[in-house]
DSSP file (Angstrom, degrees, kcal/mol; ACC not computed):
  #  RESIDUE AA STRUCTURE BP1 BP2  ACC     N-H-->O    O-->H-N    N-H-->O    O-->H-N    TCO  KAPPA ALPHA  PHI   PSI    X-CA   Y-CA   Z-CA
    1    1 A X              0   0    0      0, 0.0     2,-0.5     0, 0.0     0, 0.0   0.000 360.0 360.0 360.0 134.1  134.5   33.2   87.4
    2    2 A X        -     0   0    0      2,-0.0     2,-0.5     0, 0.0     0, 0.0  -0.784 360.0-144.3 -94.9 131.1  135.1   31.2   90.6
    3    3 A X        -     0   0    0     -2,-0.5     2,-0.5     2,-0.0     0, 0.0  -0.820  13.1-161.5 -95.4 130.3  136.9   32.8   93.4
    4    4 A X        -     0   0    0     -2,-0.5     2,-0.9     3,-0.0     3,-0.1  -0.950  15.2-138.0-115.7 128.9  139.2   30.6   95.4
    5    5 A X    >   -     0   0    0     -2,-0.5     3,-0.8     1,-0.2    -2,-0.0  -0.749  17.5-172.0 -84.4 106.3  140.4   31.6   98.9
    6    6 A X  T 3  S+     0   0    0     -2,-0.9    -1,-0.2     1,-0.2    -2,-0.0   0.613  78.3  65.3 -78.3 -11.3  144.1   30.6   98.9
    7    7 A X  T 3  S+     0   0    0     -3,-0.1     2,-0.5    29,-0.0    -1,-0.2   0.695  88.8  79.5 -82.5 -17.2  144.6   31.3  102.6
    8    8 A X    <   -     0   0    0     -3,-0.8     2,-0.4    28,-0.1    28,-0.1  -0.782  61.2-174.2 -94.5 130.8  142.2   28.5  103.5
    9    9 A X        -     0   0    0     -2,-0.5     2,-0.5    28,-0.0    28,-0.4  -0.988  20.5-136.9-125.8 127.3  143.6   24.9  103.4
   10   10 A X        -     0   0    0     -2,-0.4     2,-0.2    26,-0.1    28,-0.1  -0.729  25.5-149.7 -83.7 124.1  141.5   21.8  103.9
   11   11 A X        -     0   0    0     26,-0.6     4,-0.1    -2,-0.5    -1,-0.0  -0.608  12.6-115.8 -92.4 152.4  143.4   19.4  106.1
   12   12 A X        -     0   0    0      2,-0.3    27,-0.4    -2,-0.2     4,-0.1  -0.186  47.3 -85.2 -71.1 178.1  143.2   15.6  106.0
   13   13 A X  S    S+     0   0    0     25,-0.1     2,-0.3     2,-0.1    -1,-0.1   0.613 116.1  56.1 -66.8 -11.4  141.8   13.8  109.1
   14   14 A X  S    S-     0   0    0     28,-0.0     2,-0.4    27,-0.0    -2,-0.3  -0.876  98.2-102.1-115.6 155.4  145.3   13.8  110.7
   15   15 A X        -     0   0    0     -2,-0.3     3,-0.1    -4,-0.1    -2,-0.1  -0.607  37.1-130.9 -79.8 130.0  147.3   16.9  111.4
   16   16 A X    >   -     0   0    0     -2,-0.4     3,-1.5     1,-0.1    -1,-0.1  -0.304  36.7 -79.2 -75.2 162.6  150.2   17.4  108.9
   17   17 A X  T 3  S+     0   0    0      1,-0.2    -1,-0.1    -2,-0.0     3,-0.1  -0.313 117.0  30.7 -60.9 143.2  153.7   18.1  109.9
   18   18 A X  T 3  S+     0   0    0      1,-0.3     2,-0.4    -3,-0.1    13,-0.3   0.432 100.0 103.3  88.3  -0.7  154.4   21.7  111.0
   19   19 A X    <   -     0   0    0     -3,-1.5     2,-0.3    11,-0.1    -1,-0.3  -0.894  47.6-169.6-115.7 145.8  150.9   22.2  112.3
   20   20 A X  E     -A   29   0A   0      9,-1.9     9,-3.1    -2,-0.4     2,-0.5  -0.940  23.3-121.4-127.6 154.8  149.6   22.2  115.9
   21   21 A X  E     -A   28   0A   0     -2,-0.3     2,-0.7     7,-0.2     7,-0.2  -0.849  17.5-137.0 -98.6 125.1  146.1   22.2  117.2
   22   22 A X     >  -     0   0    0      5,-2.8     4,-2.8    -2,-0.5     5,-0.3  -0.726  12.7-152.7 -77.0 115.1  145.0   25.1  119.4
   23   23 A X  T  4 S+     0   0    0     -2,-0.7    -1,-0.2     1,-0.2    26,-0.1   0.714  89.2  51.9 -67.2 -19.6  143.1   23.4  122.2
   24   24 A X  T  4 S+     0   0    0      1,-0.1    -1,-0.2     3,-0.1    30,-0.1   0.946 124.8  21.1 -80.1 -51.6  141.0   26.5  122.9
   25   25 A X  T  4 S-     0   0    0      2,-0.1    -2,-0.2    25,-0.1    26,-0.1   0.700  93.0-133.1 -92.7 -19.6  139.7   27.3  119.4
   26   26 A X     <  +     0   0    0     -4,-2.8     2,-0.2     1,-0.3    -3,-0.1   0.576  61.9 130.6  78.2   8.4  140.2   23.8  117.8
   27   27 A X        -     0   0    0     -5,-0.3    -5,-2.8    10,-0.0    -1,-0.3  -0.635  60.8-114.7 -95.3 155.3  141.9   25.3  114.8
   28   28 A X  E     -AB  21  36A   0      8,-0.8     8,-1.4    -2,-0.2     2,-0.4  -0.642  27.9-151.9 -85.1 144.5  145.1   24.2  113.3
   29   29 A X  E     -AB  20  35A   0     -9,-3.1    -9,-1.9    -2,-0.3     6,-0.2  -0.957   0.3-149.5-120.6 135.6  148.0   26.7  113.4
   30   30 A X    >   -     0   0    0      4,-1.2     3,-2.4    -2,-0.4   -11,-0.1  -0.421  41.4 -92.9 -88.9 174.4  150.9   26.8  110.9
   31   31 A X  T 3  S+     0   0    0    -13,-0.3    -1,-0.1     1,-0.3   -12,-0.1   0.828 130.1  54.6 -58.0 -31.5  154.4   28.0  111.9
   32   32 A X  T 3  S-     0   0    0      2,-0.1    -1,-0.3     1,-0.0    -3,-0.0   0.376 113.9-122.7 -85.5   6.5  153.4   31.5  110.8
   33   33 A X    <   +     0   0    0     -3,-2.4     2,-0.3     1,-0.2    -2,-0.1   0.624  62.2 141.3  65.7  18.4  150.4   31.3  113.2
   34   34 A X        -     0   0    0      1,-0.1    -4,-1.2   -27,-0.0    -1,-0.2  -0.718  55.8-109.4 -87.7 145.7  147.7   32.0  110.6
   35   35 A X  E     -B   29   0A   0     -2,-0.3     2,-0.3    -6,-0.2    -6,-0.2  -0.423  33.7-170.6 -72.7 144.5  144.5   29.9  111.0
   36   36 A X  E     -B   28   0A   0     -8,-1.4    -8,-0.8    -2,-0.1     2,-0.2  -0.912  34.1 -91.3-127.8 160.5  143.7   27.1  108.5
   37   37 A X        -     0   0    0    -28,-0.4   -26,-0.6    -2,-0.3     2,-0.3  -0.491  40.4-148.4 -74.8 139.0  140.5   25.1  108.2
   38   38 A X        -     0   0    0     -2,-0.2     2,-0.1   -28,-0.1   -25,-0.1  -0.834  21.5-103.1-110.1 146.7  140.4   21.9  110.2
   39   39 A X    >>  -     0   0    0    -27,-0.4     4,-1.1    -2,-0.3     3,-0.8  -0.399  21.6-132.0 -65.0 138.1  138.6   18.7  109.2
   40   40 A X  H 3> S+     0   0    0      1,-0.2     4,-2.2     2,-0.2     5,-0.2   0.831 107.8  63.7 -59.4 -30.5  135.3   18.1  111.1
   41   41 A X  H 3> S+     0   0    0      1,-0.2     4,-1.9     2,-0.2    -1,-0.2   0.857  96.5  56.3 -62.5 -34.1  136.6   14.6  111.7
   42   42 A X  H <4>S+     0   0    0     -3,-0.8     5,-2.1     2,-0.2    -1,-0.2   0.890 106.2  50.6 -64.0 -38.4  139.4   16.0  113.8
   43   43 A X  H ><5S+     0   0    0     -4,-1.1     3,-1.4     1,-0.2    -2,-0.2   0.955 112.4  46.3 -60.0 -48.9  136.9   17.7  116.0
   44   44 A X  H 3<5S+     0   0    0     -4,-2.2    -2,-0.2     1,-0.3    -1,-0.2   0.761 105.7  60.8 -69.0 -25.5  135.0   14.5  116.5
   45   45 A X  T 3<5S-     0   0    0     -4,-1.9    -1,-0.3    -5,-0.2    -2,-0.2   0.256 130.6 -78.7 -89.9  14.0  138.1   12.5  117.2
   46   46 A X  T < 5S+     0   0    0     -3,-1.4    -3,-0.2     1,-0.3     3,-0.2   0.397  85.4 130.1 114.1  -5.1  139.1   14.5  120.2
   47   47 A X  S   <S-     0   0    0     -5,-2.1    -1,-0.3     1,-0.2   -24,-0.1  -0.279  83.3 -53.2 -66.0 172.8  140.7   17.8  119.2
   48   48 A X        -     0   0    0    -26,-0.1    -1,-0.2     1,-0.1     2,-0.2  -0.189  62.6-126.2 -53.3 133.5  139.1   20.7  120.9
   49   49 A X        -     0   0    0     51,-1.3    -1,-0.1    -3,-0.2     2,-0.1  -0.498  32.6 -97.1 -76.8 150.4  135.3   20.7  120.5
   50   50 A X        -     0   0    0     -2,-0.2     2,-0.3   -24,-0.1    -1,-0.1  -0.384  42.8-175.0 -68.8 146.4  133.7   23.9  119.2
   51   51 A X     >  -     0   0    0    -26,-0.1     4,-1.0   -27,-0.1     3,-0.4  -0.837  42.3-100.4-130.2 170.7  132.3   26.3  121.6
   52   52 A X  T >4 S+     0   0    0     -2,-0.3     3,-0.5     1,-0.2    -1,-0.1   0.884 122.2  55.8 -61.5 -37.1  130.4   29.5  121.1
   53   53 A X  T 34 S+     0   0    0      1,-0.2    -1,-0.2     3,-0.1   -28,-0.1   0.851 113.9  39.3 -63.9 -33.5  133.6   31.5  121.8
   54   54 A X  T 34 S+     0   0    0     -3,-0.4     2,-0.5   -30,-0.1    -1,-0.2   0.514  90.7 108.4 -94.4  -4.4  135.4   29.7  119.0
   55   55 A X    <<  -     0   0    0     -4,-1.0     2,-0.9    -3,-0.5    33,-0.0  -0.616  64.9-141.0 -79.9 121.7  132.5   29.6  116.6
   56   56 A X        -     0   0    0     -2,-0.5     2,-0.2     1,-0.0    -2,-0.1  -0.725  20.7-133.8 -83.0 109.6  133.1   31.9  113.6
   57   57 A X        -     0   0    0     -2,-0.9     2,-0.1     1,-0.1    -1,-0.0  -0.436  18.6-142.7 -67.4 129.1  129.6   33.4  112.9
   58   58 A X        -     0   0    0     -2,-0.2     5,-0.1     1,-0.1    -1,-0.1  -0.362  19.6-115.7 -85.1 171.8  128.8   33.4  109.3
   59   59 A X  S    S+     0   0    0     -2,-0.1    -1,-0.1     3,-0.1    -2,-0.1   0.408  74.0 124.5 -87.8   1.9  126.9   36.1  107.5
   60   60 A X    >   -     0   0    0      1,-0.1     3,-1.3     2,-0.1    -2,-0.1  -0.310  68.3-127.0 -64.5 147.4  124.0   33.8  106.7
   61   61 A X  T 3  S+     0   0    0      1,-0.3    -1,-0.1     3,-0.0    99,-0.0   0.838 107.4  47.5 -63.7 -35.3  120.7   35.0  107.9
   62   62 A X  T 3  S+     0   0    0     98,-0.1     2,-0.4     2,-0.1    -1,-0.3   0.194  77.9 128.1 -96.7  18.2  119.9   31.7  109.8
   63   63 A X    <   +     0   0    0     -3,-1.3     2,-0.4    -5,-0.1    -6,-0.0  -0.621  35.9 176.8 -76.0 125.6  123.3   31.5  111.5
   64   64 A X        -     0   0    0     -2,-0.4    24,-2.8     2,-0.1     2,-0.4  -0.975  23.2-171.2-132.9 141.5  122.6   31.0  115.2
   65   65 A X  E     +C   87   0B   0     -2,-0.4     2,-0.3    22,-0.2    22,-0.2  -0.977  26.0 150.2-131.7 123.5  124.8   30.4  118.3
   66   66 A X  E     -C   86   0B   0     20,-2.0    20,-3.9    -2,-0.4     2,-0.3  -0.991  17.0-175.7-151.0 144.6  123.0   29.5  121.5
   67   67 A X  E     +C   85   0B   0     -2,-0.3     2,-0.3    18,-0.2    18,-0.2  -0.989  18.0 120.1-146.1 157.0  123.8   27.5  124.5
   68   68 A X  E     -C   84   0B   0     16,-2.3    16,-3.0    -2,-0.3     2,-0.4  -0.958  54.6 -66.1 168.5 178.0  122.2   26.3  127.7
   69   69 A X  E     +C   83   0B   0     -2,-0.3     2,-0.3    14,-0.2    14,-0.2  -0.732  44.0 171.3 -94.5 134.8  121.1   23.4  129.9
   70   70 A X  E     -C   82   0B   0     12,-2.1    12,-2.4    -2,-0.4     2,-0.3  -0.903  24.5-124.7-133.1 165.1  118.4   20.9  128.8
   71   71 A X  E     -CD  81 143B   0     72,-2.8    72,-2.7    -2,-0.3     2,-0.3  -0.845  16.5-167.6-113.4 148.0  117.3   17.7  130.3
   72   72 A X  E     -C   80   0B   0      8,-2.3     8,-3.4    -2,-0.3     2,-0.4  -0.947  33.9-101.9-126.5 152.0  116.9   14.2  128.8
   73   73 A X  E     -C   79   0B   0     68,-0.4     6,-0.3    -2,-0.3     3,-0.1  -0.606  28.1-177.0 -75.8 126.3  115.1   11.2  130.2
   74   74 A X  S    S-     0   0    0      4,-2.8     2,-0.2    -2,-0.4    -1,-0.2   0.818  77.6 -24.1 -85.6 -37.7  117.5    8.7  131.8
   75   75 A X  S    S-     0   0    0      3,-1.4     3,-0.5    -3,-0.1    -1,-0.3  -0.843  91.5 -67.5-153.8-169.9  114.5    6.4  132.5
   76   76 A X  S    S+     0   0    0     -2,-0.2     3,-0.0     1,-0.2    -3,-0.0   0.770 131.1  25.4 -61.7 -27.4  110.7    6.9  133.0
   77   77 A X  S    S+     0   0    0      1,-0.1     2,-0.4     2,-0.0    -1,-0.2   0.455 110.8  73.2-117.0  -2.3  111.1    8.8  136.3
   78   78 A X        -     0   0    0     -3,-0.5    -4,-2.8     2,-0.0    -3,-1.4  -0.949  55.8-160.7-124.4 133.3  114.6   10.4  136.1
   79   79 A X  E     -C   73   0B   0     -2,-0.4     2,-0.4    -6,-0.3    -6,-0.2  -0.857   9.0-151.9-107.5 144.6  115.9   13.3  134.1
   80   80 A X  E     -C   72   0B   0     -8,-3.4    -8,-2.3    -2,-0.4     2,-0.3  -0.954  14.2-129.1-118.9 135.6  119.6   13.9  133.4
   81   81 A X  E     +C   71   0B   0     -2,-0.4     2,-0.3   -10,-0.2   -10,-0.2  -0.615  28.7 173.1 -85.5 139.6  121.1   17.3  132.8
   82   82 A X  E     -C   70   0B   0    -12,-2.4   -12,-2.1    -2,-0.3     2,-0.5  -0.963  30.3-123.6-137.2 156.1  123.3   18.1  129.8
   83   83 A X  E     -CE  69  94B   0     11,-2.6    11,-3.2    -2,-0.3     2,-0.4  -0.888  30.1-163.5-100.5 130.8  124.8   21.2  128.4
   84   84 A X  E     -CE  68  93B   0    -16,-3.0   -16,-2.3    -2,-0.5     2,-0.5  -0.928  11.8-166.0-119.4 139.6  123.9   22.0  124.8
   85   85 A X  E     -CE  67  92B   0      7,-2.3     7,-3.2    -2,-0.4     2,-0.8  -0.988   8.0-157.4-122.8 120.4  125.6   24.3  122.2
   86   86 A X  E     +CE  66  91B   0    -20,-3.9   -20,-2.0    -2,-0.5     2,-0.6  -0.872  19.5 173.2 -96.5 109.3  123.7   25.2  119.1
   87   87 A X  E >   -CE  65  90B   0      3,-2.8     3,-1.4    -2,-0.8     2,-0.3  -0.930  60.9 -52.0-122.7 105.9  126.3   26.3  116.6
   88   88 A X  T 3  S-     0   0    0    -24,-2.8    72,-0.1    -2,-0.6   -31,-0.0  -0.515 121.7 -20.4  64.9-128.5  125.0   26.8  113.1
   89   89 A X  T 3  S+     0   0    0     -2,-0.3    19,-3.2    -3,-0.1     2,-0.4   0.007 121.7  91.1-101.0  27.4  123.1   23.7  112.1
   90   90 A X  E <   -EF  87 107B   0     -3,-1.4    -3,-2.8    17,-0.2     2,-0.6  -0.981  59.1-155.5-127.2 135.7  124.8   21.5  114.7
   91   91 A X  E     -EF  86 106B   0     15,-2.9    15,-2.5    -2,-0.4     2,-0.3  -0.931  15.4-159.6-110.8 110.4  123.7   20.7  118.2
   92   92 A X  E     -EF  85 105B   0     -7,-3.2    -7,-2.3    -2,-0.6     2,-0.5  -0.721   3.2-151.0 -92.9 138.8  126.7   19.8  120.5
   93   93 A X  E     +EF  84 104B   0     11,-3.0    10,-3.4    -2,-0.3    11,-1.3  -0.937  14.9 179.9-114.5 128.4  126.1   17.8  123.7
   94   94 A X  E     -E   83   0B   0    -11,-3.2   -11,-2.6    -2,-0.5     8,-0.1  -0.927  32.5-135.7-122.2 149.0  128.4   18.1  126.7
   95   95 A X  S    S+     0   0    0     -2,-0.3     2,-0.3   -13,-0.2    -1,-0.1   0.890  94.0   7.9 -68.1 -38.0  128.0   16.4  130.1
   96   96 A X  S >  S-     0   0    0    -14,-0.1     3,-1.1   -13,-0.1    -1,-0.2  -0.933  77.5-112.3-138.9 161.6  128.8   19.7  131.8
   97   97 A X  T 3  S+     0   0    0     -2,-0.3    -1,-0.1     1,-0.2    -2,-0.0   0.828 115.7  53.3 -61.5 -32.9  129.3   23.3  130.7
   98   98 A X  T 3  S+     0   0    0     -4,-0.0    -1,-0.2    -3,-0.0     2,-0.0   0.495  80.1 120.9 -86.1  -3.8  133.0   23.2  131.6
   99   99 A X    <   -     0   0    0     -3,-1.1     3,-0.0     1,-0.1    -5,-0.0  -0.333  51.3-155.0 -64.5 141.3  133.8   20.1  129.5
  100  100 A X  S    S+     0   0    0      1,-0.1   -51,-1.3     2,-0.0     2,-0.4   0.852  79.0  50.8 -79.9 -39.3  136.4   20.5  126.7
  101  101 A X  S    S-     0   0    0    -53,-0.1     2,-0.2     1,-0.0   -53,-0.1  -0.816  84.8-123.3-107.0 140.7  135.2   17.7  124.5
  102  102 A X        -     0   0    0     -2,-0.4    -8,-0.3     1,-0.1     3,-0.1  -0.505   6.2-143.3 -79.9 150.8  131.6   17.1  123.4
  103  103 A X  S    S-     0   0    0    -10,-3.4     2,-0.3     1,-0.3    -9,-0.2   0.873  77.7 -21.3 -77.8 -41.5  129.8   13.9  124.2
  104  104 A X  E     -F   93   0B   0    -11,-1.3   -11,-3.0     2,-0.0     2,-0.3  -0.958  57.1-138.3-158.6 173.0  127.9   13.8  120.9
  105  105 A X  E     -F   92   0B   0     -2,-0.3     2,-0.5   -13,-0.2   -13,-0.2  -0.998   7.5-156.9-143.3 138.2  126.7   16.1  118.1
  106  106 A X  E     -F   91   0B   0    -15,-2.5   -15,-2.9    -2,-0.3     2,-0.4  -0.970  13.7-141.1-117.7 124.4  123.4   16.2  116.1
  107  107 A X  E     -F   90   0B   0     -2,-0.5   -17,-0.2   -17,-0.2    -2,-0.0  -0.716   7.6-155.7 -79.9 131.0  123.2   17.6  112.7
  108  108 A X    >   +     0   0    0    -19,-3.2     3,-1.2    -2,-0.4     2,-0.4   0.227  50.4 126.2 -95.3  14.2  120.0   19.5  112.3
  109  109 A X  T 3  S+     0   0    0    -20,-0.3    26,-0.3     1,-0.2    -2,-0.1  -0.587  81.3   5.0 -72.6 128.9  119.8   19.2  108.6
  110  110 A X  T 3  S+     0   0    0     -2,-0.4    -1,-0.2     1,-0.2     2,-0.2   0.696  98.2 136.6  75.6  20.3  116.5   17.7  107.5
  111  111 A X    <   -     0   0    0     -3,-1.2     2,-0.3    23,-0.1    -1,-0.2  -0.542  43.1-144.3 -96.9 165.6  114.8   17.6  110.9
  112  112 A X  E     -G  133   0B   0     21,-2.0    21,-3.0    -2,-0.2     2,-0.4  -0.917  11.7-141.4-120.4 152.4  111.4   18.6  112.1
  113  113 A X  E     -G  132   0B   0     -2,-0.3     2,-0.4    19,-0.2    19,-0.2  -0.941  12.8-166.0-118.1 139.3  110.5   20.2  115.4
  114  114 A X  E     -G  131   0B   0     17,-2.7    17,-2.7    -2,-0.4     2,-0.7  -0.988  16.7-138.9-129.3 127.7  107.4   19.3  117.5
  115  115 A X  E     -G  130   0B   0     -2,-0.4     2,-0.2    15,-0.2    15,-0.2  -0.760  27.3-161.1 -84.2 114.3  106.1   21.3  120.4
  116  116 A X        -     0   0    0     13,-1.1     2,-0.1    -2,-0.7     3,-0.1  -0.587  20.2-104.5 -95.9 159.4  105.0   18.8  123.1
  117  117 A X        -     0   0    0     -2,-0.2    12,-0.4     1,-0.1    -1,-0.1  -0.466  48.4 -85.6 -80.6 155.4  102.6   19.4  126.0
  118  118 A X        -     0   0    0     10,-0.1     2,-0.4    -2,-0.1    10,-0.2  -0.195  43.8-150.0 -60.7 150.1  104.0   19.9  129.5
  119  119 A X  E     -I  127   0C   0      8,-2.5     8,-2.9    -3,-0.1     2,-0.6  -0.933   9.0-138.5-124.2 146.2  104.6   16.7  131.6
  120  120 A X  E     -I  126   0C   0     -2,-0.4     6,-0.2     6,-0.2     3,-0.1  -0.924  12.4-173.4-104.4 116.6  104.4   16.2  135.3
  121  121 A X  S    S-     0   0    0      4,-2.4     2,-0.2    -2,-0.6    -1,-0.2   0.857  75.6 -19.8 -76.0 -36.2  107.3   14.0  136.5
  122  122 A X  S    S-     0   0    0      3,-0.9    -1,-0.1     0, 0.0   -45,-0.0  -0.794  93.6 -68.0-150.6-166.9  105.8   13.8  140.0
  123  123 A X  S    S+     0   0    0     -2,-0.2     3,-0.0     1,-0.2    -2,-0.0   0.722 132.3  29.0 -67.2 -19.7  103.3   15.9  142.0
  124  124 A X  S    S+     0   0    0      1,-0.1     2,-0.6    -4,-0.0    -1,-0.2   0.703 102.9  81.2-109.7 -26.9  105.7   18.9  142.2
  125  125 A X        +     0   0    0      2,-0.0    -4,-2.4     0, 0.0    -3,-0.9  -0.755  48.5 177.8 -98.8 116.1  107.9   18.7  139.0
  126  126 A X  E     -I  120   0C   0     -2,-0.6     2,-0.3    -6,-0.2    -6,-0.2  -0.956   7.8-171.8-112.5 130.8  106.5   20.1  135.7
  127  127 A X  E     -I  119   0C   0     -8,-2.9    -8,-2.5    -2,-0.5     2,-0.6  -0.873  19.2-137.0-121.4 156.7  108.8   20.0  132.7
  128  128 A X  E     - H   0 144B   0     16,-3.0    16,-1.3    -2,-0.3     2,-0.2  -0.903  28.6-168.4-116.9 101.9  108.3   21.5  129.2
  129  129 A X  E     + H   0 143B   0     -2,-0.6   -13,-1.1   -12,-0.4     2,-0.3  -0.514  15.1 179.2 -93.3 156.9  109.3   19.1  126.4
  130  130 A X  E     -GH 115 142B   0     12,-2.1    12,-2.9   -15,-0.2     2,-0.4  -0.961  18.9-139.0-143.2 156.8  109.9   19.5  122.7
  131  131 A X  E     -GH 114 141B   0    -17,-2.7   -17,-2.7    -2,-0.3     2,-0.5  -0.902   4.6-152.0-121.1 145.4  111.0   16.9  120.2
  132  132 A X  E     -GH 113 140B   0      8,-2.7     8,-2.5    -2,-0.4     2,-0.7  -0.972  13.9-154.1-109.7 127.8  113.3   16.8  117.3
  133  133 A X  E     -GH 112 139B   0    -21,-3.0   -21,-2.0    -2,-0.5     6,-0.2  -0.912  14.2-162.9-107.0 113.9  112.5   14.3  114.6
  134  134 A X  E >>  - H   0 138B   0      4,-3.3     3,-1.1    -2,-0.7     4,-0.9  -0.473  37.5 -73.1 -91.6 161.6  115.5   13.3  112.7
  135  135 A X  T 34 S+     0   0    0    -26,-0.3     3,-0.3     1,-0.3    -1,-0.2  -0.245 124.1  38.7 -52.8 142.0  115.6   11.5  109.3
  136  136 A X  T 34 S-     0   0    0      1,-0.2    -1,-0.3    -3,-0.1     3,-0.1   0.570 129.7 -84.1  86.8  11.0  114.6    7.9  109.7
  137  137 A X  T <4 S+     0   0    0     -3,-1.1     2,-0.6     1,-0.2    -2,-0.2   0.784  75.9 161.3  59.6  31.8  111.9    9.0  112.2
  138  138 A X  E  <  - H   0 134B   0     -4,-0.9    -4,-3.3    -3,-0.3     2,-0.5  -0.758  24.3-156.8 -81.6 118.7  114.4    9.0  115.1
  139  139 A X  E     - H   0 133B   0     -2,-0.6     2,-0.5    -6,-0.2    -6,-0.2  -0.850  14.5-174.7-105.4 129.7  112.8   11.1  117.8
  140  140 A X  E     - H   0 132B   0     -8,-2.5    -8,-2.7    -2,-0.5     2,-0.5  -0.990  11.2-156.9-121.4 125.5  114.8   12.9  120.6
  141  141 A X  E     - H   0 131B   0     -2,-0.5   -68,-0.4   -10,-0.2     2,-0.4  -0.872   5.1-164.5-107.3 133.0  112.9   14.7  123.3
  142  142 A X  E     - H   0 130B   0    -12,-2.9   -12,-2.1    -2,-0.5     2,-0.4  -0.910   5.6-153.1-116.5 142.8  114.4   17.5  125.3
  143  143 A X  E     -DH  71 129B   0    -72,-2.7   -72,-2.8    -2,-0.4     2,-0.4  -0.924   7.6-169.7-120.9 140.7  112.9   18.8  128.5
  144  144 A X  E     - H   0 128B   0    -16,-1.3   -16,-3.0    -2,-0.4   -74,-0.1  -0.966  23.9-138.3-127.7 146.3  113.2   22.3  130.1
  145  145 A X  S    S+     0   0    0     -2,-0.4     2,-0.4   -18,-0.2   -19,-0.1   0.693  88.8  47.5 -77.0 -17.0  112.2   23.4  133.6
  146  146 A X  S  > S-     0   0    0    -18,-0.1     4,-1.7     1,-0.1     5,-0.1  -0.966  72.5-137.3-129.5 143.0  110.7   26.7  132.4
  147  147 A X  H  > S+     0   0    0     -2,-0.4     4,-2.1     1,-0.2     5,-0.1   0.855 105.4  56.0 -63.1 -36.7  108.3   27.5  129.5
  148  148 A X  H  > S+     0   0    0      1,-0.2     4,-2.1     2,-0.2    -1,-0.2   0.891 106.2  50.4 -65.1 -39.9  110.4   30.6  128.5
  149  149 A X  H  > S+     0   0    0      2,-0.2     4,-2.4     1,-0.2    -1,-0.2   0.902 108.6  52.6 -64.4 -40.9  113.5   28.5  128.1
  150  150 A X  H  X S+     0   0    0     -4,-1.7     4,-2.8     1,-0.2     5,-0.2   0.923 108.8  50.0 -59.0 -44.9  111.7   26.1  126.0
  151  151 A X  H  X S+     0   0    0     -4,-2.1     4,-2.7     2,-0.2    -2,-0.2   0.904 109.6  51.1 -63.0 -41.3  110.5   28.9  123.7
  152  152 A X  H  X S+     0   0    0     -4,-2.1     4,-2.2     2,-0.2    -1,-0.2   0.932 113.1  45.1 -60.8 -46.7  114.0   30.3  123.4
  153  153 A X  H  X S+     0   0    0     -4,-2.4     4,-2.5     1,-0.2     5,-0.2   0.931 114.4  48.0 -64.2 -45.2  115.4   26.9  122.4
  154  154 A X  H  X S+     0   0    0     -4,-2.8     4,-2.7     1,-0.2    -2,-0.2   0.904 111.7  50.0 -64.0 -40.6  112.6   26.2  119.9
  155  155 A X  H  X S+     0   0    0     -4,-2.7     4,-2.0    -5,-0.2    -1,-0.2   0.909 111.7  48.5 -63.5 -41.7  112.9   29.7  118.4
  156  156 A X  H  X S+     0   0    0     -4,-2.2     4,-1.8    -5,-0.2    -2,-0.2   0.925 114.7  44.7 -63.8 -44.7  116.7   29.2  117.9
  157  157 A X  H  X S+     0   0    0     -4,-2.5     4,-2.5     1,-0.2    -2,-0.2   0.900 111.2  53.6 -67.5 -40.8  116.2   25.8  116.3
  158  158 A X  H  X>S+     0   0    0     -4,-2.7     5,-2.5    -5,-0.2     4,-0.9   0.893 108.0  51.2 -60.5 -39.5  113.4   26.9  114.1
  159  159 A X  H  <5S+     0   0    0     -4,-2.0     3,-0.4     1,-0.2    -1,-0.2   0.915 111.4  47.7 -63.6 -42.5  115.6   29.8  112.8
  160  160 A X  H  <5S+     0   0    0     -4,-1.8    -2,-0.2     1,-0.2    -1,-0.2   0.901 115.1  43.0 -65.8 -42.2  118.4   27.3  112.0
  161  161 A X  H  <5S-     0   0    0     -4,-2.5    -1,-0.2    -5,-0.1    -2,-0.2   0.517 111.2-115.8 -87.2  -2.9  116.2   24.8  110.2
  162  162 A X  T  <5 -     0   0    0     -4,-0.9    -3,-0.2    -3,-0.4    -4,-0.1   0.877  45.5-171.0  73.9  36.6  114.2   27.4  108.3
  163  163 A X      < +     0   0    0     -5,-2.5     2,-0.3    -6,-0.2    -1,-0.2  -0.325  11.3 171.6 -64.2 138.7  110.9   26.5  110.0
  164  164 A X        -     0   0    0     -2,-0.0     2,-0.4     5,-0.0     3,-0.0  -0.984  19.2-147.9-146.8 147.8  107.7   28.0  108.7
  165  165 A X    >>  -     0   0    0     -2,-0.3     3,-1.6     1,-0.1     4,-0.6  -0.926  18.6-132.8-117.8 138.1  104.2   27.3  109.5
  166  166 A X  H >> S+     0   0    0     -2,-0.4     4,-1.9     1,-0.3     3,-1.3   0.860 108.8  57.5 -54.2 -38.7  101.2   27.5  107.1
  167  167 A X  H 34 S+     0   0    0      1,-0.3    -1,-0.3     2,-0.2     5,-0.0   0.636  93.8  66.8 -73.4 -13.7   99.3   29.5  109.7
  168  168 A X  H <4 S+     0   0    0     -3,-1.6    -1,-0.3     1,-0.1    -2,-0.2   0.731 115.2  28.2 -73.2 -21.5  102.1   32.1  109.9
  169  169 A X  H << S+     0   0    0     -3,-1.3     2,-0.3    -4,-0.6    -2,-0.2   0.682 122.6  40.2-112.2 -25.9  101.2   33.1  106.3
  170  170 A X     <  -     0   0    0     -4,-1.9     2,-0.6     2,-0.0    -1,-0.2  -0.932  61.3-140.0-131.2 149.6   97.5   32.3  105.9
  171  171 A X        -     0   0    0     -2,-0.3     2,-0.5    -3,-0.1    -4,-0.1  -0.951  22.5-148.2-106.7 121.4   94.3   32.6  107.9
  172  172 A X              0   0    0     -2,-0.6    -2,-0.0     1,-0.1    -5,-0.0  -0.780 360.0 360.0 -92.5 124.6   92.1   29.5  107.3
  173  173 A X              0   0    0     -2,-0.5    -1,-0.1     0, 0.0    -2,-0.0   0.394 360.0 360.0-110.8 360.0   88.4   30.2  107.5
């Protein structure tokens, strides 16, 4: 027997009459103020972007919510700071922590993670990179100023994608 939640309503990509969008949580509200499910397209088209505060944690074992600042290369010698929110299997990118709308979003379904060796940007600046390899071999490299922060991000992403390593289970002699 299939159980159907009658309180949840899937909305089309535009908001129907009688509904308003709560800019804080990004959810649609009916006149009676109960939450209804909102289309992901509405999020992407400028309704409030999800944040950790508005993210409803699921009961799944690999559900993760994590946020922080990471760096991306603007060119060969310059790094640019962005704020990232890892919500479930989606990585949201914001220009600043205080931004309401996200700049972009990366789905982490089907990705691989690669631990890269530290890089020296100049004689004083050492950064700790890791790469995400998306389907189609699209590689995005993220840089962190501290090794501990890199480990936290990699552990969170590994948990989300269900990462496992052969050497975690077997000893090769």
